[in-house]
N, C-alpha and C positions, 0 to 999 in steps of 0.2 A: 476675484475680489481685488479692488484697487486700494492704494494706501489710505484712503479716507474711510475705509471700513465697510464698503458695500459695492454693489455691481453697477451703480450708476456711472455714466461715462464722464461725469464731472463732479467736483467736490462741492456739494450743495451746503450752503450755510444753514438753511432751515433744517436739513437733516442732521447736521452736526449738533446744532443747539438742542434739537429734540432728543438726540441720543444723550447729550450731556445732562439735560434738565428733566428728562422723562416726559416732556410735553412740548407743544408748540409755544414759543414765545411770541405772543401777538402784540404788535406795535399799536399804540393808541396815540394819535397825533394831537399835539398841544401847540397852540400859538400864543405866545405872551408878548408879541409886538416888538421883537428885536428888529434891528436894522442891520446894515452891513457897512463896513468901512469904505467901500467904494460907492455907497449911496449917500452917506451922511456927511461926506467931505473929509473924513479922516485921511483917506488916501486918494479918493476920487469922488465923482458924483455920477448919477445916472444908473449905477448898478451894472451887472453883467448884461451884455447886449441881448442875450437869449431869454432873460428872466421875466416872467410874469406870474409871480407866486400867488397873487390874489385870485387868479382864475381857476385854480384847481386844488385849493385846500378843502378838506371836508367841511360841510356846512356847520358842524358843531364847533369848529376851530375859530372862535371869535376872541381876539385879545382883550375885548372889553369884559369878557366873562371871567370870573375867578377860575383858577386852575381846577379846584375841586369840582366845579360845575361842568367844566369841559370834560373832565374825566368821567363824570357820571353820565353825561350825554353821549360821550364816546363809547362807553361800555354798553349802553342801550343799543347803539347803532351796530357795534361790532358783534355783539352776541346774537343778533338776528342774522348777520352774514356768516359768522363762524360760530355756530352754536356749541361746538365742542371745545372752543378755546377756554382755557382755565387759568392761564398765567399771562399777565399783561405787563408791558414796559411802556413808560411814557416816552413818546417820540417827539423831541423838539426839532422840527423839520424846517420850518420857513425861515429863510434868511440865515444869519450867523448867530448861533445860540450860545456863544461864549463872548459875544461882543458887548460886554458890560463889566462894571467893576465886580470884583470877587464877592463883595458883600451882597450885591444884588443877585448874583448867580446862586449863592448859598440859599437865599430866601426862596427863590423860585424852585430850585431842585429839591430842597428839603420839603417844601409844600407838596410837591408831586409825590415824593416818597412816603409821605405821611398817610396817603390814601391806602387803605388796607388791600386794595386790589392790585396795587402797583409794586412790582418786585425789582424794578431796575429802570435805567434811563438809556435812551439812544439819543445822542446829541450831534446834530448836524452843524458843522461850522467850517471855518476857513483856517488855513495854516497860519495866517497872520493875526489870528484872534485868540491865541493861547500863549501862556507864559508858564514859567516854572511854578509860580504860586498857584495858579488855577489847576494845573495838572497835578500838583501835590494834593490838592483838595479832592479832585476826582479819584485819585489813587486811594485815598482814605475811604471814600464811598465804595470803591470796588472791593474792599475787603468784606463788605456786608451785602452788596447788591450787584446785579449784573449791570455793568457800565460799558457802553460802546461809544467810541468817538468816531464820527464819520467826517472825513475831510474832503471838501470839494477840490480835487486837483483839476479836473476837467480836461487838462492836457499836460503833457510833459514838455511842451515846447513854449519857450518864452515869447516867441513871435505870436503864437496863437493866443496866449494869455493876455498879451497886450492888446491884440485886436478885439477880443471880446470884453475888454475893460475889467479884467479880474483885479488888477491892482496889486498883484503879488507875483513872484517868480517861482519857478520850479525849485530853485535852491531853498526858498523859504518853506516849500512843501516838504522837502527832504529833511530840513532842520526840525520842523514841527513834529514830523513822524518819528524822528530819532528821539526827541525829548519824550514823546508819548510812549514809545517802546521801552525806553529806559525805566519807566515806571510800571511796565508790564500791563498797561491798559490795553484793552481790546480795541484794535485800530482798523477802521475800514476807510476806503477811498472811493470816490466817484470818478468816472472817466467818460467823456462824451466822444462818440465816434461820428465824424462827418463835419467837424468844425471847418469854417471857410479857410481855404488856403492849405489844408492838409490833404495829401493824397493817400491812397490806400497803403502804399509802402511805408510812409511815415507813421501812419496810425498803427500798423502792425509792429513796427520797430519799438513801440512803447511797451510791449510785453517784456522785453529785456530790461527796460528801465524800472518797471514795476517789480520785477523779480528781485531787484537789488534793494528794494525797500522792505523794512521790517513790519509788514502789514499782515493782518490775518484774514481780511475780507475785501472784496471789491464789488462795486456796482457798475455795470455797463449801461449806458443810455445811448440810443441813437439820437442824433440831432433832430429836433423837431422845431420848425419855424412857427413860433407862437405869435398870434395876432397882437398888435399894439405894443410891439417891442422894437428897439432900434434894429435888431437883426432882421425883422420882417421888412423894414424899409430897405436895408442893405440887400436883402434877397430880391426884392422887387426891382432894385436898380441894377444889380449885378448878379443875376442867377448863375452865371457861368463860374463864379468863384466858389460855388457850393457843390460838394460831391454827395448829395443826399442818396441814401440807400433805398432801393426797392426791398421789399420784405425778403425775398429769396436771396438777394445779394447780401443782405445783412446777415442772414443765417449762415451763409457760406463764410463770410468774413469772420464772424464771431467764432465759428468752429476753428478756423485757422489761428485766431488769436489764442483761444483756450488751449490749443495743442502746444503752444509755446509758454503757457503760464505755469509758474511754479505749482507743483501739485498740492502743497499745503495751504495755498491761498483759497479760502472758501468763496464761492460765488454767491452773492446776495441776490442779484437779479441780472437778467440779460438785456432788458429793454425798459424804456420809460413809457408811461401811459398817461395821456392827458385827454380831455374831452375833444372829440373831432371838431366840434364847433369852434375851438380855439386855434386850430392849426391853419396857418396861412400857406404852408408849403406842401410838400408831397405827403399824401395820406396813405395809411395802410388799411383803412376801413375800421371796422369795429373789433378787430382782433385784440384780445386781452393779453397781458404779459404772460399768463400761464400757458397760453397757446404758443407763444414764441418759445418758451422753454421746451415745450414738447417738440416743436419743429427742430430746434437745435439738437435735442437728444436723439431724435429720429435720424438726423443727418449724421451724427457721430456714429450711430449704430450701422448705418449703411456703409460708411467709410471705414468701419472697424477701427476707430480712433478714440482717444480719450485725453483728458486734461493732462498736460505735461509730457505728452508723447515726444514732442520735439524740444523739450526744455533741456538746456545744457547748463549744469551747475557752474557757478563761478568758482574756479579753483585757485584764483590769484590771491585770495586772502591768506 
């Protein structure tokens, strides 16, 4: 039995939430047409060089549709795929979902929470799109609903963040996470493995940086070169700058990373998944995210290892 309460070799977020709430918390994606500050000129234009959100949002996610209708259509879609799902949270995924005045955010989030099937929110955003006032509002919601904030860190290295046109620094990520943790909001982060210019040693070293952040969950994504993005052009022109993973390489790397990860940080996912027709770079075929999880866990069993096995707590505080 591991510290997270079961015999799995890693701390699974889905398992933890199921244990806490007695059932699976199924995300239902909503798109209300937000932009990003590195798209609309607030800090930059063009967006992240890897991003093509339009290509892989669920078909029912149309920002021209009212939130209530998106929820109804999403429920119809999800109940066919996950017939045992009974509890749903609205997932604001595309672009930066706190990049608006607070009054607009209240209107959107309140509308989603008024639907009788919705019992919480998962909000994907950027560290430069929150402030004290917005976080205070979300903290008030969290007293009644499940509220999770997901920050796109993508990398802990400023050189990488600049290269992919993020428009913010790692210091800003640290500050936003600290503000969020101060309010005891459930905080998750995204990290991409394989960004151009980063080698395996640098990627692995990020485990220690994440361990020092007051976060509860993390999502890992392998870099995928998506068609019709600036990164696809960069890859075409300079493929040697990219250290894209083969599937087995990625499984080995992730296991090494997880061995160094703080045991209390729950893992939300190990890999990203987009339609193969949109991938311009290295493909893994039709393998689904669930199959990658199985491969990771099988590897951990073979190695007789587990999350946090090589984690060294920071005793300097």
